[in-house]
MIDOSE-1310 file (N, C-alpha, C; in nm, 2 decimals, decimal comma, always signed):
residues 86
xxxx	+1,26/-10,02/-0,74/+1,13/-10,05/-0,79/+1,04/-10,05/-0,66; +0,92/-10,00/-0,67/+0,82/-9,99/-0,56/+0,76/-10,12/-0,54; +0,80/-10,20/-0,44/+0,73/-10,33/-0,42/+0,60/-10,33/-0,37; +0,56/-10,22/-0,32/+0,42/-10,21/-0,27/+0,32/-10,19/-0,40
xxxx	+0,36/-10,12/-0,49/+0,28/-10,09/-0,61/+0,37/-10,12/-0,73; +0,39/-10,24/-0,77/+0,48/-10,27/-0,88/+0,41/-10,22/-1,02; +0,28/-10,22/-1,02/+0,22/-10,19/-1,15/+0,24/-10,04/-1,18; +0,26/-9,96/-1,08/+0,28/-9,82/-1,11/+0,42/-9,81/-1,17
xxxx	+0,52/-9,88/-1,12/+0,66/-9,87/-1,18/+0,66/-9,92/-1,32; +0,58/-10,02/-1,35/+0,57/-10,08/-1,49/+0,51/-9,96/-1,58; +0,41/-9,90/-1,53/+0,34/-9,79/-1,62/+0,44/-9,67/-1,64; +0,50/-9,63/-1,54/+0,59/-9,52/-1,54/+0,70/-9,55/-1,63
xxxx	+0,76/-9,68/-1,61/+0,88/-9,72/-1,71/+0,83/-9,73/-1,85; +0,71/-9,79/-1,88/+0,66/-9,80/-2,02/+0,65/-9,66/-2,08; +0,59/-9,57/-2,01/+0,57/-9,43/-2,07/+0,70/-9,37/-2,10; +0,81/-9,40/-2,01/+0,94/-9,34/-2,04/+0,99/-9,41/-2,16
xxxx	+0,97/-9,53/-2,18/+1,03/-9,59/-2,30/+0,96/-9,55/-2,42; +0,83/-9,53/-2,42/+0,75/-9,47/-2,53/+0,81/-9,34/-2,57; +0,83/-9,25/-2,47/+0,89/-9,11/-2,49/+1,02/-9,12/-2,55; +1,10/-9,21/-2,50/+1,25/-9,23/-2,56/+1,23/-9,27/-2,70
xxxx	+1,14/-9,37/-2,73/+1,13/-9,41/-2,87/+1,10/-9,31/-2,97; +1,00/-9,22/-2,92/+0,95/-9,11/-3,00/+1,06/-9,01/-3,02; +1,14/-8,99/-2,93/+1,25/-8,89/-2,94/+1,35/-8,95/-3,04; +1,38/-9,07/-3,03/+1,48/-9,13/-3,13/+1,43/-9,14/-3,27
xxxx	+1,29/-9,18/-3,29/+1,24/-9,19/-3,41/+1,20/-9,06/-3,48; +1,17/-8,96/-3,40/+1,14/-8,83/-3,45/+0,99/-8,82/-3,50; +0,91/-8,92/-3,48/+0,78/-8,92/-3,52/+0,69/-8,85/-3,41; +0,60/-8,76/-3,47/+0,51/-8,69/-3,38/+0,39/-8,78/-3,33
xxxx	+0,32/-8,73/-3,24/+0,20/-8,80/-3,20/+0,20/-8,85/-3,05; +0,09/-8,88/-3,01/+0,07/-8,95/-2,87/-0,01/-9,06/-2,87; +0,03/-9,14/-2,77/-0,04/-9,29/-2,76/-0,17/-9,25/-2,67; -0,25/-9,35/-2,67/-0,38/-9,34/-2,59/-0,34/-9,33/-2,43
xxxx	-0,23/-9,40/-2,40/-0,18/-9,40/-2,25/-0,13/-9,27/-2,22; -0,07/-9,19/-2,31/-0,02/-9,06/-2,29/-0,13/-8,96/-2,28; -0,23/-8,97/-2,37/-0,35/-8,89/-2,36/-0,42/-8,91/-2,22; -0,43/-9,04/-2,18/-0,49/-9,06/-2,05/-0,42/-9,01/-1,94
xxxx	-0,28/-9,02/-1,94/-0,20/-8,97/-1,83/-0,22/-8,81/-1,82; -0,23/-8,75/-1,93/-0,24/-8,61/-1,95/-0,38/-8,57/-1,89; -0,48/-8,65/-1,92/-0,62/-8,62/-1,86/-0,62/-8,64/-1,71; -0,56/-8,75/-1,67/-0,55/-8,77/-1,52/-0,47/-8,67/-1,44
xxxx	-0,37/-8,60/-1,51/-0,29/-8,51/-1,45/-0,37/-8,38/-1,42; -0,48/-8,36/-1,49/-0,56/-8,25/-1,47/-0,67/-8,27/-1,37; -0,69/-8,39/-1,31/-0,78/-8,41/-1,21/-0,74/-8,37/-1,08; -0,81/-8,28/-1,01/-0,77/-8,23/-0,88/-0,79/-8,34/-0,77
xxxx	-0,70/-8,34/-0,68/-0,72/-8,44/-0,57/-0,72/-8,36/-0,43; -0,77/-8,41/-0,34/-0,78/-8,35/-0,20/-0,75/-8,44/-0,10; -0,66/-8,40/+0,00/-0,63/-8,47/+0,11/-0,74/-8,45/+0,23; -0,79/-8,57/+0,27/-0,89/-8,56/+0,37/-0,88/-8,69/+0,46
xxxx	-0,97/-8,70/+0,55/-0,98/-8,81/+0,64/-1,12/-8,87/+0,64; -1,13/-9,01/+0,65/-1,26/-9,06/+0,66/-1,30/-9,06/+0,81; -1,43/-9,00/+0,82/-1,48/-9,00/+0,95/-1,56/-9,13/+1,00; -1,64/-9,17/+0,89/-1,73/-9,28/+0,92/-1,76/-9,36/+0,78
xxxx	-1,77/-9,49/+0,79/-1,81/-9,58/+0,68/-1,94/-9,66/+0,72; -2,05/-9,64/+0,65/-2,17/-9,71/+0,68/-2,20/-9,81/+0,56; -2,24/-9,94/+0,59/-2,28/-10,03/+0,49/-2,43/-10,00/+0,46; -2,47/-9,96/+0,34/-2,60/-9,93/+0,31/-2,66/-10,05/+0,25
xxxx	-2,60/-10,12/+0,17/-2,64/-10,25/+0,11/-2,52/-10,33/+0,08; -2,53/-10,46/+0,05/-2,41/-10,54/+0,00/-2,34/-10,46/-0,12; -2,22/-10,43/-0,10/-2,14/-10,37/-0,20/-2,16/-10,22/-0,22; -2,24/-10,16/-0,13/-2,27/-10,01/-0,13/-2,23/-9,96/+0,00
xxxx	-2,15/-9,86/+0,02/-2,11/-9,80/+0,14/-2,13/-9,65/+0,14; -2,17/-9,59/+0,24/-2,17/-9,44/+0,26/-2,05/-9,40/+0,33; -1,96/-9,32/+0,27/-1,83/-9,27/+0,33/-1,86/-9,13/+0,37; -1,84/-9,09/+0,49/-1,85/-8,96/+0,54/-1,70/-8,91/+0,56
xxxx	-1,67/-8,80/+0,51/-1,53/-8,74/+0,53/-1,53/-8,63/+0,64; -1,42/-8,63/+0,70/-1,40/-8,52/+0,79/-1,36/-8,39/+0,73; -1,36/-8,29/+0,80/-1,32/-8,16/+0,74/-1,17/-8,18/+0,69; -1,15/-8,11/+0,57/-1,01/-8,14/+0,53/-0,90/-8,08/+0,62
xxxx	-0,78/-8,13/+0,63/-0,68/-8,07/+0,71/-0,64/-7,93/+0,66; -0,56/-7,86/+0,75/-0,52/-7,73/+0,71/-0,44/-7,72/+0,59; -0,44/-7,63/+0,51/-0,37/-7,62/+0,38/-0,22/-7,62/+0,42; -0,14/-7,68/+0,35/+0,01/-7,69/+0,37/+0,07/-7,63/+0,25
xxxx	+0,12/-7,51/+0,26/+0,19/-7,45/+0,16/+0,32/-7,52/+0,13; +0,38/-7,51/+0,01/+0,51/-7,57/-0,02/+0,61/-7,50/+0,06; +0,69/-7,57/+0,13/+0,79/-7,51/+0,22/+0,75/-7,48/+0,35; +0,62/-7,48/+0,39/+0,58/-7,45/+0,52/+0,58/-7,58/+0,60
xxxx	+0,60/-7,56/+0,72/+0,60/-7,67/+0,82/+0,46/-7,70/+0,86; +0,42/-7,81/+0,91/+0,28/-7,83/+0,96/+0,24/-7,73/+1,06; +0,33/-7,68/+1,15/+0,30/-7,59/+1,26/+0,27/-7,45/+1,19; +0,33/-7,41/+1,08/+0,31/-7,29/+1,01/+0,18/-7,29/+0,94
xxxx	+0,15/-7,41/+0,88/+0,02/-7,43/+0,81/-0,10/-7,42/+0,91; -0,08/-7,48/+1,03/-0,19/-7,47/+1,12/-0,22/-7,34/+1,18; -0,11/-7,26/+1,18/-0,14/-7,11/+1,23/-0,19/-7,02/+1,11; -0,19/-7,08/+0,98/-0,23/-7,00/+0,87/-0,39/-6,97/+0,88
xx	-0,42/-6,85/+0,88/-0,58/-6,81/+0,90/-0,66/-6,84/+0,78; -0,59/-6,87/+0,66/-0,68/-6,89/+0,54/-0,74/-7,01/+0,54
């Protein structure tokens, strides 16, 4: 169990139990949690670094991101990715 993020473990295990129950029952269909997980799987994410955070107003901050790090291909070492001209 991931003690830093136990809620993630609960969600993952719950979805695994739902999938197992569906397999055993033979009933088709998806739950709203499965539809949401599928939707979130399609959201692109980007690895970046925060350069600066400014408080604009109480509860409102302006976050400035640094240039993204070099692209790291699967199987490439960070040194290989750094030398990648793309």
